[in-house]
C-alpha positions in Angstrom: 0.0 0.1 -0.2 1.0 3.6 -0.3 3.3 4.8 2.5 3.3 8.5 3.8 6.2 11.2 4.3 4.2 14.0 4.7 6.0 17.9 4.6 4.2 18.4 8.3 3.6 15.6 10.3 1.5 17.6 12.7 -1.3 18.7 10.6 -2.1 15.7 7.6 -5.3 15.8 5.6 -6.1 12.6 4.0 -4.5 13.8 0.6 -1.3 15.1 1.9 -1.0 11.5 3.9 0.0 10.2 -0.1 2.7 12.4 0.0 6.0 11.6 -1.5 8.2 8.6 -0.3 10.9 10.8 1.0 14.4 9.4 1.5 17.0 11.5 2.8 17.1 14.4 5.0 17.6 17.6 2.6 15.9 20.3 4.0 14.1 23.9 2.0 16.9 26.2 1.4 17.1 29.7 0.2 18.1 30.8 -3.7 21.3 29.1 -4.3 22.8 28.0 -7.5 23.9 30.9 -9.3 27.7 31.0 -10.6 29.9 31.9 -7.4 26.8 32.2 -4.9 26.9 30.6 -1.6 24.8 27.5 -0.3 22.6 28.3 2.8 24.6 28.7 5.9 27.9 27.3 3.9 30.3 30.0 4.0 32.0 30.7 0.6 35.4 29.2 -0.1 38.2 29.6 -2.6 38.6 25.8 -3.2 35.3 25.6 -5.5 36.4 25.4 -9.3 35.5 28.6 -10.9 32.2 28.3 -12.8 30.5 26.1 -10.0 28.2 27.5 -7.0 30.4 27.5 -3.9 29.1 24.3 -2.4 30.4 21.9 -4.8 33.0 19.8 -4.0 36.9 21.1 -4.5 37.4 18.7 -7.3 34.3 18.9 -9.3 36.1 20.0 -12.2 37.8 16.5 -12.5 34.1 14.9 -13.6 33.9 18.0 -16.3 37.2 16.7 -17.5 36.2 12.9 -17.3 33.2 13.8 -19.7 35.4 15.3 -22.3 37.5 12.4 -22.2 34.8 10.0 -22.6 33.5 12.3 -25.5 30.7 14.1 -23.8 28.2 12.2 -25.5 24.9 10.9 -23.4 21.7 8.7 -24.3 18.7 9.4 -22.0 15.4 7.0 -22.3 12.4 9.0 -20.9 8.6 9.6 -21.5 9.2 13.3 -21.9 8.7 15.0 -25.2 11.1 17.0 -27.3 9.7 20.5 -26.9 9.9 19.9 -22.7 13.6 18.8 -23.7 14.4 21.9 -25.8 15.6 24.4 -23.3 17.1 21.9 -20.8 19.4 20.5 -23.7 20.0 24.0 -25.3 21.0 25.4 -21.9 23.4 22.0 -21.1 25.0 22.8 -24.3 25.8 26.3 -23.6 27.4 25.3 -20.1 29.1 22.3 -21.4 29.8 22.8 -25.2 31.6 19.7 -25.7 28.4 17.8 -24.7 25.9 15.7 -27.4 22.8 14.5 -25.7 20.1 12.2 -27.2 17.0 12.0 -25.0 14.5 9.1 -26.8 11.0 9.7 -26.3 9.3 6.3 -25.3 6.1 5.1 -23.8 6.2 5.3 -20.1 6.4 1.5 -19.6 9.0 0.9 -22.3 12.0 3.2 -20.7 12.1 0.4 -18.1 11.4 -2.7 -19.9 14.0 -1.8 -22.9 16.5 -0.6 -20.3 16.2 -4.3 -18.8 16.0 -6.0 -21.6 19.3 -4.5 -22.8 21.1 -5.2 -19.5 20.4 -8.5 -19.4 22.7 -8.7 -22.9 25.3 -6.7 -21.2 24.6 -4.3 -24.0 22.9 -1.3 -22.8 23.6 1.8 -24.3 21.3 4.3 -21.9 23.2 6.7 -19.4 20.0 7.9 -17.5 16.5 6.8 -17.3 13.7 9.9 -17.1 9.8 9.2 -16.5 7.1 10.2 -14.3 5.7 6.4 -14.2 6.2 6.0 -10.5 4.8 2.2 -10.3 7.5 1.6 -13.0 10.2 3.5 -11.6 9.5 1.5 -8.0 9.3 -1.4 -9.5 12.5 -0.9 -11.5 14.3 0.3 -8.5 13.7 -2.6 -6.2 15.7 -4.8 -8.7 19.4 -4.9 -7.8 22.3 -2.9 -10.0 19.4 -1.0 -11.4 20.7 2.4 -10.9 24.2 4.2 -10.3 24.9 5.4 -6.6 25.8 9.1 -6.8 25.3 12.0 -3.9 24.3 14.8 -6.1 25.8 18.1 -4.6 22.4 19.8 -5.5 20.6 17.3 -2.9 21.1 19.6 0.0 19.9 22.9 -1.7 16.5 21.6 -2.6 13.3 20.6 -0.9 13.2 17.5 1.0 10.8 15.8 -1.3 13.3 16.4 -4.4 14.4 13.0 -3.9 12.1 10.5 -4.7 13.9 7.1 -4.0 17.8 6.2 -3.2 19.6 7.7 -6.2 16.1 9.3 -8.1 15.3 12.8 -8.1 12.7 14.7 -9.5 13.4 16.5 -12.9 9.8 18.6 -12.1 6.9 17.7 -10.1 4.2 17.6 -12.9 0.5 17.8 -12.2 -2.3 15.8 -13.9 -5.4 17.7 -15.1 -8.3 18.0 -17.2 -8.0 19.3 -20.8 -11.2 20.2 -22.9 -12.0 21.6 -26.5 -13.3 25.1 -25.6 -15.7 25.1 -28.7 -17.1 21.8 -27.9 -17.6 21.6 -24.1 -20.8 23.6 -22.9 -19.7 24.3 -19.1 -15.9 24.6 -18.5 -14.8 21.9 -16.3 -12.8 22.8 -13.3 -13.2 19.5 -11.3 -13.5 15.8 -11.7 -17.3 16.1 -10.1 -18.1 18.9 -12.1 -17.0 17.0 -15.1 -19.1 14.3 -13.9 -22.0 16.5 -13.4 -21.7 17.6 -17.2 -21.6 14.3 -18.5 -24.5 12.8 -16.3 -26.8 15.9 -17.7 -26.6 14.5 -21.3 -25.2 11.0 -21.3 -26.3 10.3 -24.6 -24.3 13.3 -25.8 -21.3 12.6 -24.1 -21.1 8.8 -24.8 -17.5 8.1 -26.0 -16.4 11.8 -26.2 -14.4 11.7 -23.1 -10.8 10.2 -22.8 -8.6 8.8 -19.7 -5.6 7.3 -19.5 -5.2 3.8 -19.9 -5.0 2.3 -16.5 -3.3 -1.2 -17.9 -0.1 1.2 -18.1 2.0 2.0 -15.2 1.4 5.8 -15.6 -2.2 5.6 -16.4 -2.8 3.2 -13.2 -0.6 5.1 -11.1 -2.5 8.7 -11.5 -5.9 7.3 -11.6 -5.3 5.2 -8.4 -3.8 7.8 -6.6 -7.2 10.1 -7.0 -9.0 7.3 -6.3 -7.4 6.9 -3.0 -6.6 10.4 -2.4 -10.4 11.5 -2.8 -12.9 10.0 -0.5 -15.8 11.0 -3.0 -13.6 9.9 -6.4 -15.8 7.4 -7.3 -19.2 9.1 -7.0 -17.6 11.5 -10.0 -15.8 8.4 -11.8 -19.1 6.3 -12.0 -20.4 8.9 -13.8 -17.6 9.7 -16.6 -16.1 6.3 -17.0 -19.0 5.0 -18.9 -18.8 7.9 -21.3 -14.8 7.3 -21.5 -12.4 5.9 -23.7 -8.8 4.8 -22.8 -5.9 6.2 -24.6 -1.9 5.2 -23.9 -0.6 8.5 -23.9 -1.4 12.3 -23.3 -0.1 13.2 -26.5 -2.8 10.6 -28.3 -5.4 12.7 -26.1 -4.0 16.0 -26.6 -4.6 15.3 -30.3 -7.6 13.7 -30.2 -9.2 16.9 -28.1 -7.6 19.4 -30.6 -9.4 17.6 -33.5 -12.9 17.5 -31.8 -13.0 13.4 -31.5 -13.2 13.8 -27.8 -14.6 17.0 -26.0 -12.6 16.4 -23.0 -9.8 14.4 -21.3 -9.1 13.6 -17.4 -6.0 12.8 -15.9 -3.7 14.4 -18.8 -0.2 15.2 -17.8 0.3 18.9 -17.6 3.8 18.5 -19.4 1.4 18.1 -22.3 -1.7 20.1 -21.1 0.4 23.1 -20.6 1.8 23.3 -23.9 -1.4 22.3 -25.8 -3.1 25.4 -23.9 -0.3 27.9 -25.3 0.1 26.3 -29.0 -3.9 26.0 -29.6 -4.7 29.8 -29.4 -7.3 28.7 -26.8 -9.0 26.2 -28.3 -7.5 23.5 -25.9 -8.0 24.4 -22.2 -5.8 22.6 -19.5 -7.1 23.0 -15.7 -6.3 21.3 -12.4 -9.0 19.6 -10.6 -10.3 21.6 -7.4 -11.2 18.5 -5.8 -7.8 17.0 -6.2 -4.5 17.3 -8.4 -2.3 14.2 -8.5 1.1 15.6 -8.5 4.0 13.0 -9.9 8.1 13.5 -9.8 9.4 13.0 -12.9 12.2 11.0 -11.5 15.7 11.0 -13.4 18.5 8.5 -12.7 21.8 7.0 -13.6 21.9 3.7 -15.2 24.4 1.7 -13.1 26.8 0.6 -15.9 26.1 4.2 -17.6 28.5 4.3 -20.8 29.5 8.1 -20.0 28.9 8.4 -16.3 31.0 11.6 -15.7 28.5 13.4 -18.5 25.8 11.8 -16.7 26.6 13.6 -13.7 27.2 16.9 -14.9 23.7 16.7 -16.6 21.8 15.6 -13.6 23.5 18.4 -11.4 22.6 20.9 -14.2 18.8 19.9 -14.4 18.6 20.2 -10.5 20.8 23.5 -10.4 18.6 26.8 -11.0 19.5 27.5 -14.5 18.6 23.8 -14.6 15.0 24.1 -13.3 14.8 27.6 -15.5 14.8 25.4 -18.5 12.7 23.0 -16.8 9.7 25.5 -16.5 10.5 27.0 -19.5 10.1 23.6 -21.6 6.6 23.3 -20.1 7.3 21.1 -16.8 6.9 22.3 -13.3 10.0 23.1 -11.4 9.8 23.4 -8.0 12.7 25.6 -7.1 11.9 28.6 -5.0 14.3 30.8 -7.5 12.7 29.9 -10.6 11.9 32.6 -12.6 7.7 33.1 -13.1 7.6 34.5 -16.7 4.6 33.9 -19.1 4.2 30.0 -20.0 6.5 29.3 -16.8 4.9 27.0 -14.4 6.3 25.6 -11.1 4.6 23.2 -7.8 4.6 26.4 -5.8 2.2 27.5 -8.4 0.1 24.4 -8.3 0.0 24.7 -4.6 -1.7 28.0 -5.0 -4.2 26.7 -7.8 -5.2 23.6 -6.4 -4.8 24.6 -2.7 -2.1 22.7 -0.4 -4.9 20.6 0.9 -6.0 19.8 -2.5 -2.8 18.1 -3.9 -2.4 14.4 -4.0 1.3 13.9 -3.8 2.0 10.3 -5.2 5.1 8.3 -3.5 7.5 6.2 -5.1 6.5 3.0 -3.8 5.0 -0.3 -5.5 1.5 -1.4 -5.0 1.0 -4.7 -4.6 0.1 -6.7 -7.7 -3.3 -7.6 -5.9 -4.3 -3.9 -5.2 -3.5 -3.3 -9.0 -5.5 -6.3 -10.6 -8.7 -5.2 -8.1 -8.3 -1.5 -9.3 -7.8 -2.0 -13.2 -10.9 -4.4 -13.0 -13.4 -2.1 -11.2 -12.1 0.7 -13.3 -12.6 -0.9 -16.5 -15.7 -2.5 -15.8 -17.1 0.9 -15.7 -15.7 1.6 -19.0 -17.8 2.1 -22.1 -17.7 0.1 -25.1 
């Protein structure tokens, strides 16, 4: 079952009790990572290599030199779109010009299936894995020798929920919401319960026009199960919506079909797709965070155990967690979580989600494995409700 590690143990709502499985003792810190800046409570030192924050190890420049020696190449398996990656890869290249990063875009489950399969053959080209499929990450991490042990110098500068499990950090903290076609949806939904009420008012018209994620996949199961567990009234609304809904295997597919009018709305859609879709559609697609429970997933990033380019992987991980990296994360449409991220138009942060959904309205998902029996029971119940 889910285990909790709430940020405020003295005052915990049911939704907060589904908090991230926090492993590590990092604490909230002040804005930290500009070149030459000083870590919270840590005096500046002249031993730190030029061009790195003062809280980095004195020998950190050796990692950069090792990256050059190994050719600076980096292969990432992820379920993250290229538009999300673009600013991150651009700014990483600007800081480390010799690097060449390839970020493959795979299905949520394929990220781990492919890595495990290639590890079994002894030829695994991926240096890093990036995915917000929590159940898949947790299952993968339970296996031996699946992650490289590394202590990022950025960890102590981040909120305590930044480390999702040993050797896995949050690249972003992405909310899951509702997307709808503004030309086709009569009543703008602001919650799952509100969407259910609209569908129930004219069930015949909405038949097969609502989309949700396929719960047979790791990502779809995680967000759907988390919402049902985190909202005591969840099934009241889901019982109304699911008979009119059809499952899809990716948020990208959902977005395209909502934009084309095949669906009028979709729920449990990743903000990594929803936010950019709203911006690019000129108002035709609207993305909202449900007021009756917004699921938030950490997009995990970790280094593979026998990464062909370990030094470059370490540079990339530290960069993504840094102030510069988190600003690039936000620019690409993901939700960053450092307090010093510049909130310009089009950027989104976890702090913004807290304001919109309310701290008590956030359903955080821990990186722990849900037992197979619970998965089977939930998937059966969910799919039995879906329309044909």
